[in-house]
C-alpha positions as CSV (number, residue, x, y, z in Angstrom):
1,X,94.7,98.2,98.0
2,X,93.9,95.2,100.1
3,X,93.9,95.3,103.9
4,X,96.2,93.2,106.0
5,X,95.9,92.4,109.7
6,X,97.9,90.2,112.0
7,X,98.2,89.3,115.6
8,X,100.5,87.1,117.8
9,X,100.4,87.1,121.6
10,X,98.4,85.8,124.5
11,X,94.9,87.0,123.5
12,X,92.5,85.2,121.3
13,X,93.5,86.3,117.8
14,X,90.2,86.0,115.9
15,X,88.3,89.0,117.5
16,X,91.3,91.2,117.0
17,X,91.6,90.2,113.4
18,X,87.9,90.6,112.6
19,X,87.8,94.1,114.2
20,X,90.9,95.0,112.3
21,X,89.5,93.9,109.0
22,X,86.4,96.0,109.5
23,X,88.7,99.0,110.2
24,X,90.5,98.3,107.0
25,X,87.6,97.4,104.8
26,X,87.7,100.7,103.0
27,X,90.9,99.3,101.3
28,X,88.9,96.5,99.6
29,X,85.8,94.6,100.2
30,X,85.2,92.0,97.5
31,X,86.3,89.0,99.7
32,X,87.8,88.4,103.1
33,X,89.7,85.6,104.9
34,X,91.5,84.6,108.0
35,X,94.2,82.0,109.0
36,X,94.4,80.9,112.6
37,X,96.8,78.5,114.3
38,X,95.1,76.7,117.2
39,X,96.8,75.4,120.3
40,X,97.1,71.9,118.7
41,X,99.1,73.3,115.8
42,X,96.3,73.0,113.3
43,X,96.1,75.8,110.7
44,X,92.5,76.8,110.1
45,X,91.8,78.9,107.0
46,X,88.4,80.5,106.3
47,X,87.6,82.6,103.2
48,X,84.4,84.1,101.8
49,X,83.4,86.2,98.9
50,X,81.9,89.6,99.9
51,X,82.4,91.8,102.9
52,X,83.9,90.9,106.3
53,X,80.4,90.4,107.6
54,X,80.0,87.5,105.2
55,X,83.2,85.9,106.5
56,X,81.8,86.3,110.1
57,X,78.7,84.4,109.1
58,X,80.5,81.7,107.4
59,X,82.8,80.8,110.4
60,X,79.9,80.6,112.8
61,X,80.3,77.3,114.8
62,X,83.8,76.6,113.4
63,X,87.1,76.4,115.3
64,X,88.3,80.0,115.6
65,X,90.6,79.5,118.5
66,X,94.3,80.4,118.6
67,X,96.6,83.1,119.7
68,X,98.2,83.8,116.3
69,X,96.6,84.6,113.0
70,X,96.6,86.7,109.8
71,X,93.6,88.1,108.0
72,X,92.9,89.9,104.7
73,X,90.2,92.0,103.0
74,X,90.6,92.1,99.2
75,X,90.4,94.4,96.3
76,X,90.8,92.2,93.3
77,X,93.7,92.6,90.8
78,X,94.4,89.1,89.5
79,X,91.4,86.8,89.5
80,X,87.7,87.6,90.0
81,X,86.3,88.1,93.5
82,X,85.5,84.6,94.8
83,X,86.3,82.5,97.8
84,X,89.0,80.5,95.9
85,X,90.8,83.7,95.0
86,X,90.4,85.2,98.4
87,X,93.3,85.4,100.8
88,X,95.0,83.7,102.7
89,X,96.5,81.4,100.2
90,X,97.8,78.0,101.3
91,X,101.0,76.2,100.1
92,X,100.6,72.8,98.5
93,X,101.6,71.0,101.7
94,X,99.2,73.0,103.8
95,X,102.1,74.2,106.0
96,X,102.2,77.9,104.9
97,X,99.5,80.6,104.8
98,X,100.1,83.9,103.1
99,X,98.3,87.2,102.7
100,X,99.4,89.9,100.2
101,X,98.7,93.4,99.1
102,X,100.2,94.5,95.8
103,X,101.0,92.9,92.4
104,X,103.6,90.3,91.5
105,X,104.4,91.4,88.0
106,X,106.4,88.4,87.0
107,X,104.0,85.9,88.5
108,X,103.4,84.1,85.2
109,X,107.1,83.3,84.7
110,X,107.3,82.1,88.3
111,X,104.1,80.1,88.0
112,X,105.3,78.3,84.9
113,X,108.6,77.3,86.6
114,X,106.7,75.9,89.6
115,X,104.3,74.0,87.4
116,X,107.2,72.3,85.8
117,X,108.3,71.2,89.2
118,X,104.8,69.6,89.8
119,X,103.0,72.4,91.7
120,X,99.3,72.6,91.1
121,X,97.5,75.9,91.5
122,X,93.9,76.3,92.7
123,X,93.4,80.1,92.1
124,X,93.9,82.7,89.4
125,X,95.9,85.0,91.7
126,X,99.5,86.1,91.6
127,X,99.6,85.7,95.4
128,X,99.3,81.9,95.3
129,X,102.5,81.8,93.2
130,X,104.4,83.5,96.0
131,X,103.3,81.2,98.8
132,X,104.2,78.2,96.6
133,X,107.6,79.7,95.8
134,X,108.4,80.2,99.4
135,X,107.5,76.7,100.2
136,X,109.5,75.3,97.4
137,X,112.6,77.2,98.4
138,X,112.1,76.4,102.1
139,X,111.6,72.6,101.5
140,X,114.3,72.2,98.9
141,X,117.0,73.8,100.9
142,X,115.7,72.9,104.4
143,X,115.6,76.6,105.5
144,X,113.8,78.5,108.2
145,X,110.8,80.7,107.2
146,X,112.6,84.0,107.3
147,X,115.4,82.9,105.0
148,X,113.0,81.3,102.6
149,X,111.0,84.5,102.4
150,X,114.1,86.5,101.8
151,X,115.2,84.2,98.9
152,X,111.8,84.1,97.4
153,X,111.4,87.9,97.4
154,X,114.7,88.2,95.6
155,X,113.0,86.5,92.6
156,X,109.9,88.7,92.8
157,X,109.3,91.8,90.6
158,X,106.5,94.1,91.7
159,X,104.9,95.5,94.8
160,X,104.0,93.7,98.0
161,X,103.1,93.8,101.6
162,X,103.0,90.2,102.9
163,X,102.5,88.2,106.1
164,X,103.2,84.5,106.4
165,X,102.3,81.8,108.9
166,X,104.2,78.4,109.1
167,X,102.8,75.4,111.0
168,X,106.4,74.5,111.9
169,X,106.9,77.8,113.8
170,X,103.5,78.2,115.3
171,X,104.4,81.3,117.4
172,X,105.8,83.5,114.6
173,X,104.6,85.8,111.8
174,X,107.1,86.8,109.1
175,X,106.1,89.9,107.1
176,X,107.7,92.1,104.5
177,X,107.1,95.1,102.3
178,X,108.0,96.8,99.1
179,X,105.9,99.7,97.7
180,X,102.9,98.7,99.8
181,X,102.4,99.9,103.4
182,X,102.8,97.7,106.5
183,X,102.8,98.7,110.1
184,X,103.9,96.7,113.1
185,X,102.3,97.4,116.5
186,X,104.5,96.6,119.5
187,X,102.6,95.5,122.6
188,X,103.6,95.9,126.3
189,X,106.9,94.3,127.1
190,X,107.1,92.8,123.7
191,X,104.7,90.0,124.7
192,X,102.4,90.6,121.7
193,X,102.6,92.1,118.2
194,X,100.1,93.5,115.8
195,X,100.2,94.0,112.1
196,X,98.2,96.3,109.8
197,X,98.2,98.0,106.4
198,X,97.9,101.2,108.5
199,X,97.6,102.0,112.2
200,X,93.8,101.8,112.5
201,X,93.6,98.1,113.5
202,X,96.4,98.6,116.0
203,X,95.7,101.9,117.8
204,X,93.1,100.3,120.1
205,X,95.8,98.0,121.6
206,X,99.0,100.0,121.5
207,X,100.3,103.4,120.4
208,X,103.9,102.1,119.7
209,X,104.4,101.3,116.0
210,X,107.1,100.6,113.5
211,X,106.5,101.6,109.9
212,X,108.4,99.0,107.8
213,X,110.5,100.5,105.0
214,X,110.9,99.1,101.5
215,X,113.0,95.9,101.4
216,X,112.5,95.2,105.1
217,X,111.4,91.9,106.5
218,X,110.2,91.6,110.1
219,X,109.8,88.6,112.4
220,X,107.0,88.9,115.0
221,X,107.5,86.5,117.9
222,X,106.1,87.3,121.4
223,X,108.6,87.4,124.2
224,X,111.3,88.3,121.7
225,X,112.4,91.7,120.5
226,X,111.1,92.7,117.1
227,X,113.6,91.5,114.5
228,X,113.9,93.4,111.2
229,X,116.4,92.6,108.5
230,X,116.8,93.8,104.9
231,X,116.9,91.7,101.8
232,X,120.6,91.0,102.4
233,X,119.9,89.7,105.9
234,X,121.5,92.8,107.5
235,X,119.8,93.4,110.8
236,X,118.1,96.8,111.3
237,X,117.3,98.5,114.6
238,X,113.5,99.1,114.7
239,X,112.5,102.7,114.8
240,X,109.5,102.7,117.2
241,X,107.2,105.7,116.9
242,X,104.3,106.9,119.0
243,X,101.1,107.2,116.9
244,X,98.5,109.7,117.8
245,X,95.0,108.7,116.7
246,X,91.6,109.3,118.2
247,X,89.7,106.0,118.3
248,X,86.4,107.9,117.8
249,X,87.6,109.0,114.4
250,X,87.4,105.4,113.3
251,X,83.7,105.1,114.3
252,X,80.6,106.5,112.6
253,X,79.7,108.5,115.7
254,X,75.9,108.3,115.1
255,X,76.1,109.1,111.3
256,X,74.6,106.6,108.9
257,X,77.8,106.7,106.8
258,X,81.5,107.6,107.3
259,X,81.2,109.9,104.2
260,X,78.5,112.1,105.8
261,X,80.4,112.1,109.1
262,X,83.5,113.3,107.3
263,X,81.7,115.9,105.3
264,X,80.4,117.4,108.6
265,X,83.8,117.1,110.2
266,X,85.3,119.5,107.7
267,X,85.0,122.7,109.8
268,X,86.9,121.2,112.7
269,X,89.3,119.4,110.4
270,X,90.2,122.7,108.6
271,X,90.7,124.3,112.1
272,X,93.2,121.5,112.9
273,X,94.9,121.9,109.6
274,X,95.4,125.6,110.2
275,X,96.3,125.3,113.9
276,X,99.8,126.6,114.6
277,X,100.1,127.8,111.1
278,X,98.1,131.0,111.3
279,X,99.1,133.1,114.3
280,X,96.8,134.5,117.0
281,X,96.9,138.0,115.6
282,X,95.8,136.7,112.1
283,X,98.6,138.6,110.4
284,X,101.0,135.9,109.5
285,X,101.1,132.3,108.0
286,X,103.9,130.1,108.9
287,X,104.8,126.7,107.3
288,X,107.8,125.1,108.9
289,X,108.7,123.5,105.6
290,X,109.0,126.9,103.9
291,X,111.1,128.2,106.7
292,X,113.5,125.2,106.7
293,X,113.8,125.0,102.9
294,X,113.2,128.6,101.9
295,X,116.1,128.8,99.4
296,X,115.0,125.6,97.5
297,X,111.4,126.9,97.2
298,X,112.0,130.5,96.4
299,X,114.7,129.9,93.8
300,X,112.7,127.3,91.9
301,X,112.2,127.9,88.2
302,X,108.8,126.2,88.4
303,X,106.7,123.9,90.5
304,X,105.3,120.6,89.2
305,X,102.3,119.1,91.1
306,X,101.8,115.4,90.7
307,X,98.8,113.6,92.0
308,X,95.9,111.3,91.2
309,X,92.1,111.6,91.4
310,X,90.7,114.0,93.9
311,X,94.3,115.0,94.9
312,X,94.8,116.1,91.2
313,X,91.8,118.3,91.5
314,X,93.3,119.9,94.6
315,X,96.5,120.4,92.6
316,X,94.6,122.3,89.9
317,X,93.4,124.7,92.6
318,X,96.9,124.8,94.0
319,X,98.3,125.9,90.6
320,X,96.0,128.9,90.5
321,X,96.7,129.8,94.1
322,X,100.5,129.6,93.7
323,X,100.6,131.3,90.3
324,X,98.2,134.1,91.3
325,X,99.6,134.9,94.8
326,X,103.3,133.9,94.6
327,X,103.9,134.3,90.8
328,X,105.7,131.0,90.5
329,X,104.8,129.0,87.3
330,X,103.1,125.7,88.1
331,X,102.3,122.6,86.1
332,X,99.9,119.9,87.3
333,X,100.4,116.4,86.1
334,X,98.6,113.1,86.5
335,X,101.3,111.1,88.4
336,X,100.3,108.0,86.3
337,X,101.2,109.9,83.1
338,X,104.1,111.9,84.4
339,X,106.1,108.8,85.5
340,X,106.0,107.3,82.0
341,X,106.4,110.1,79.5
342,X,110.1,111.0,80.1
343,X,109.4,114.5,81.4
344,X,111.9,117.4,81.2
345,X,112.8,118.0,84.9
346,X,116.0,119.1,86.7
347,X,117.5,120.4,89.9
348,X,115.8,123.8,89.4
349,X,112.3,122.3,89.8
350,X,110.2,121.7,92.9
351,X,107.8,118.7,92.7
352,X,104.8,118.8,95.0
353,X,103.4,115.3,95.5
354,X,99.8,115.2,96.9
355,X,98.3,112.0,98.3
356,X,95.8,111.5,101.1
357,X,97.1,108.1,102.0
358,X,100.8,108.8,101.2
359,X,100.9,105.4,99.5
360,X,99.5,106.1,96.0
361,X,101.7,103.9,93.8
362,X,101.8,106.2,90.8
363,X,102.5,109.3,92.9
364,X,105.3,107.5,94.7
365,X,106.8,106.4,91.4
366,X,106.6,110.0,90.2
367,X,108.4,111.1,93.3
368,X,111.2,108.7,92.7
369,X,111.6,109.7,89.1
370,X,111.7,113.4,90.0
371,X,114.3,112.7,92.7
372,X,116.5,110.8,90.3
373,X,116.5,114.0,88.1
374,X,117.6,116.2,91.0
375,X,114.3,117.9,91.7
376,X,113.4,119.1,95.2
377,X,110.4,117.1,96.5
378,X,107.6,118.5,98.7
379,X,104.9,116.1,100.0
380,X,101.4,117.0,101.0
381,X,99.8,114.0,102.8
382,X,97.3,113.1,105.5
383,X,98.6,109.7,106.8
384,X,101.5,110.3,109.2
385,X,104.5,107.9,108.7
386,X,103.3,106.9,105.2
387,X,105.7,106.3,102.2
388,X,105.5,109.7,100.5
389,X,106.5,111.8,103.6
390,X,109.4,109.4,104.1
391,X,110.4,109.7,100.4
392,X,110.3,113.6,100.3
393,X,112.7,116.2,101.5
394,X,110.0,118.1,103.3
395,X,106.3,118.8,103.2
396,X,103.1,119.4,105.1
397,X,100.6,117.1,106.7
398,X,97.0,118.2,106.3
399,X,96.0,116.9,109.8
400,X,92.3,116.1,109.0
401,X,92.3,112.7,110.8
402,X,91.6,109.2,109.3
403,X,89.4,109.3,106.2
404,X,87.4,106.1,106.0
405,X,84.9,106.9,103.3
406,X,86.3,105.8,99.9
407,X,85.1,109.0,98.2
408,X,87.4,111.7,99.6
409,X,85.8,114.8,101.2
410,X,87.7,116.3,104.1
411,X,91.1,115.3,102.6
412,X,90.3,117.4,99.6
413,X,89.5,120.5,101.6
414,X,92.5,119.8,103.8
415,X,94.8,119.6,100.7
416,X,93.3,122.9,99.3
417,X,93.8,124.5,102.8
418,X,97.5,123.5,102.9
419,X,98.0,124.7,99.3
420,X,96.4,128.0,100.3
421,X,98.8,128.3,103.3
422,X,101.7,127.5,101.0
423,X,100.7,130.0,98.4
424,X,100.3,132.8,101.1
425,X,103.6,131.9,102.8
426,X,105.5,132.0,99.5
427,X,103.8,135.2,98.5
428,X,104.9,136.8,101.7
429,X,108.5,135.7,101.3
430,X,108.6,136.8,97.6
431,X,106.7,140.1,98.3
432,X,104.3,139.4,95.4
433,X,101.2,140.3,97.3
434,X,100.1,143.6,98.7
435,X,100.4,143.6,102.5
436,X,96.7,144.7,102.9
437,X,95.5,142.0,100.5
438,X,97.7,139.4,102.3
439,X,96.2,140.3,105.7
440,X,92.7,140.2,104.3
441,X,93.2,136.7,102.9
442,X,94.9,135.4,106.0
443,X,91.9,136.6,108.1
444,X,89.4,135.2,105.6
445,X,91.1,131.8,105.5
446,X,90.9,131.7,109.3
447,X,87.1,132.3,109.0
448,X,86.5,129.5,106.5
449,X,85.5,126.9,109.2
450,X,82.7,129.1,110.4
451,X,81.5,129.6,106.8
452,X,81.7,125.8,106.3
453,X,79.3,125.4,109.2
454,X,76.9,127.8,107.6
455,X,77.0,125.8,104.3
456,X,76.4,122.5,106.2
457,X,73.1,124.0,107.4
458,X,71.9,123.5,103.8
459,X,72.0,119.7,104.2
460,X,68.3,119.3,104.5
461,X,67.6,121.5,101.4
462,X,70.2,119.5,99.4
463,X,68.7,116.2,100.6
464,X,65.3,117.2,99.2
465,X,66.8,118.5,96.0
466,X,68.6,115.2,95.5
467,X,65.3,113.3,95.4
468,X,64.5,115.2,92.2
469,X,67.6,114.0,90.4
470,X,67.9,110.5,91.6
471,X,67.0,108.9,88.3
472,X,69.0,111.1,86.0
473,X,71.4,109.2,83.8
474,X,73.8,112.0,83.1
475,X,75.0,115.2,84.8
476,X,77.1,118.1,83.6
477,X,79.1,120.2,86.1
478,X,80.4,123.7,85.1
479,X,82.7,126.2,86.7
480,X,85.2,128.8,85.8
481,X,88.5,129.9,87.3
482,X,89.1,128.5,90.8
483,X,85.7,126.7,90.5
484,X,86.5,124.7,87.4
485,X,88.4,122.1,89.5
486,X,85.4,122.1,91.9
487,X,83.2,121.1,88.9
488,X,85.6,118.3,88.1
489,X,85.5,117.2,91.8
490,X,81.7,117.4,92.0
491,X,81.3,115.2,88.9
492,X,83.9,112.7,90.3
493,X,82.0,112.4,93.6
494,X,78.7,111.7,91.8
495,X,80.4,109.1,89.6
496,X,82.1,107.4,92.5
497,X,79.2,106.7,94.7
498,X,76.0,106.9,92.7
499,X,77.3,105.4,89.4
500,X,75.7,108.2,87.4
501,X,77.7,109.4,84.4
502,X,78.9,113.0,85.0
503,X,81.4,115.3,83.4
504,X,83.0,118.4,84.7
505,X,83.8,121.2,82.3
506,X,85.1,124.8,82.2
507,X,81.8,126.7,81.6
508,X,83.1,128.5,78.6
509,X,84.0,125.2,76.9
510,X,80.4,124.1,77.0
511,X,79.9,125.7,73.6
512,X,82.8,123.6,72.2
513,X,80.9,120.3,72.2
514,X,79.0,119.5,75.5
515,X,76.2,121.9,74.7
516,X,75.0,119.2,72.2
517,X,74.0,117.1,75.2
518,X,71.8,119.7,76.7
519,X,68.1,118.8,76.8
520,X,65.2,118.6,79.3
521,X,66.7,115.4,80.7
522,X,70.2,116.8,81.4
523,X,70.7,118.3,84.9
524,X,73.5,120.9,84.8
525,X,75.2,122.0,88.1
526,X,76.8,125.4,87.7
527,X,79.1,127.0,90.2
528,X,77.9,130.6,89.7
529,X,79.3,132.6,92.7
530,X,79.6,136.3,92.5
531,X,83.1,136.9,91.4
532,X,84.9,138.3,88.3
533,X,83.5,135.5,86.1
534,X,79.9,136.1,87.2
535,X,78.6,137.7,84.0
536,X,80.3,135.1,81.8
537,X,78.7,132.2,83.8
538,X,75.3,134.0,83.7
539,X,75.5,133.9,79.9
540,X,76.4,130.2,80.1
541,X,73.3,129.5,82.2
542,X,71.1,131.5,79.7
543,X,72.4,129.2,76.9
544,X,71.5,126.1,78.9
545,X,68.0,127.4,79.7
546,X,67.5,128.2,76.0
547,X,67.9,124.5,75.3
548,X,65.6,123.4,78.2
549,X,68.4,122.2,80.4
550,X,67.7,121.9,84.2
551,X,70.1,124.2,86.1
552,X,71.2,123.7,89.7
553,X,73.2,126.8,90.6
554,X,75.5,127.5,93.5
555,X,75.2,131.2,94.0
556,X,76.4,133.8,96.5
557,X,73.9,134.9,99.2
558,X,72.1,138.0,97.9
559,X,72.1,136.9,94.3
560,X,69.0,137.7,92.3
561,X,69.8,137.3,88.6
562,X,70.8,133.7,88.5
563,X,68.3,132.7,91.1
564,X,65.6,134.1,88.8
565,X,66.5,131.8,85.9
566,X,67.9,128.7,87.6
567,X,65.6,125.8,88.4
568,X,67.2,125.3,91.8
569,X,69.6,127.6,93.7
570,X,71.9,126.8,96.6
571,X,73.0,130.0,98.4
572,X,76.4,130.1,100.0
573,X,78.3,132.8,102.0
574,X,80.5,135.3,100.2
575,X,84.2,134.3,100.0
576,X,87.1,135.6,98.0
577,X,87.5,133.9,94.7
578,X,90.7,132.1,95.6
579,X,89.2,130.6,98.7
580,X,85.8,129.7,97.2
581,X,86.7,126.0,96.5
582,X,86.7,125.4,100.3
583,X,83.1,126.4,100.4
584,X,81.7,125.5,97.0
585,X,82.8,121.9,97.1
586,X,80.7,121.1,100.2
587,X,77.2,121.4,98.6
588,X,78.5,119.1,95.7
589,X,79.7,116.5,98.2
590,X,76.3,116.6,99.9
591,X,74.5,116.4,96.6
592,X,76.5,113.3,95.5
593,X,76.0,111.7,98.9
594,X,72.2,112.2,99.0
595,X,71.6,111.1,95.4
596,X,73.6,107.9,96.1
597,X,71.6,107.2,99.3
598,X,68.3,107.7,97.4
599,X,69.5,105.2,94.8
600,X,70.3,102.7,97.6
601,X,74.0,102.6,97.0
602,X,76.7,101.6,99.5
603,X,78.1,105.1,99.9
604,X,81.2,104.1,101.9
605,X,82.1,101.2,99.8
606,X,81.4,102.0,96.2
607,X,81.8,99.2,93.7
608,X,85.2,98.5,92.1
609,X,86.9,101.2,94.2
610,X,89.2,101.2,97.2
611,X,90.6,104.0,99.3
612,X,94.2,103.7,98.7
613,X,95.5,102.8,95.2
614,X,98.8,101.1,96.1
615,X,99.0,99.2,92.7
616,X,99.3,100.5,89.2
């Protein structure tokens, strides 16, 4: 979950590295560091606990010259956040500097072997073990850096994306990946190279990138063609791709936080998500993946959705959409549990893997397990060129643009949109949905962005409402049907960024335990839109009020009954039940955001969290 940046070329490396770290800070922000090779061949390494801005302050007045360097922003796995544990890590001789994203699972065994050979370790990290191992192999056998890295990685068990500098080859970066993302940017005429955990630190300088695959090692040397080899030293021809990314998407654009910007981007993002997939006459939905692999999808005995966190909540909505519209049985699994419980799965199953980043370690592992059992794999991701799209037979991108805020917002609604499109496409192919109802839902889905804009006009009301509940210690979120996962997602958003304990529950289950928590100090957020469950939810609200609970109700415009008894009401436009999550989730995103801001929390960088969970 750490962020990796590298540069080698003719420009001063430090400004590029620092800007790149800031672009990747959403991946981790408990410490940061940089290694630079100056023109005299001196390797300068600077590290600091805290955010990238702390690193900038600490290097003021120091030698930051050089045309080659690597940099790192950390999310701690092994060893507490501190300057000693921060990357880059230096070999005992001081010749090598290494940065790493991932986990070396057998680092204790390797560390003990190296200690017996006289190596002394300064940090508590698994990463320092790797740089010492590379140096030991390189020195003992008098090898070049590439070969030493190859041999060292043969001894490593775990996940890694690494970049290494060597004082003895001061114009070269060696990098490698396994189960952690790494992107190489190719400059004009091959006279410079860039390195990043994703394309965001690179796109400002070049649109030509190479996504390294598992087991690949690259040598970046200006003036020479990009060299890529596998673990057996077989040379691989680089597959250069053109990356499309709007630089403005990586900036706040006048908003105080990326999260608020991304909440307000949702209408346009969902338009982009549907573009080319709903025709101009609004009478047909087309997903190329379904057209190309119709037989695999339509003949499936069941679908299994695997995901983590917010993506899992989207999967729960997808289950209801696919079962209700296309009449295909669907199971939804936490990827982290699915991969370890020896699931019953075979060639008649379709596994849908959902991940914003496309790099989620547990979801990737679930994909590999399902593939080994013969299942057909369908990926739903946002990050183009990421690992899950490359590991799946087919799938759909959500096309919502880079999501920088750690708490996912637009990616969630993008995932739900794609799942809605998938369900409608399958329903059309299977003839499980009345033509009139199909056309009505297609038209209504197309209108969702405009209704999102309407909901976003409630921002000021929700901002004022948030002030009332800033000091609450607990929240309960309730919903039924399609809105039960929305309640889970609303509770998760509040937990993530405000650090207030919150639980999401099916409203009817409140009587089976959670009602014991209800008192005058317990705010209860109820998604109470006017659908088939309305009367049932109304009864739930009455039960809460009878116990003096404070009710914040999401209601459909025109509602009178619930507005009469709720303490606060948020009125949203009428939408069909199966599309309601695209609308009802937005007020809950805004509420979590404004409560966190009122509490003075760092909304974009909540404590202990990172955007992309690339380790177990």
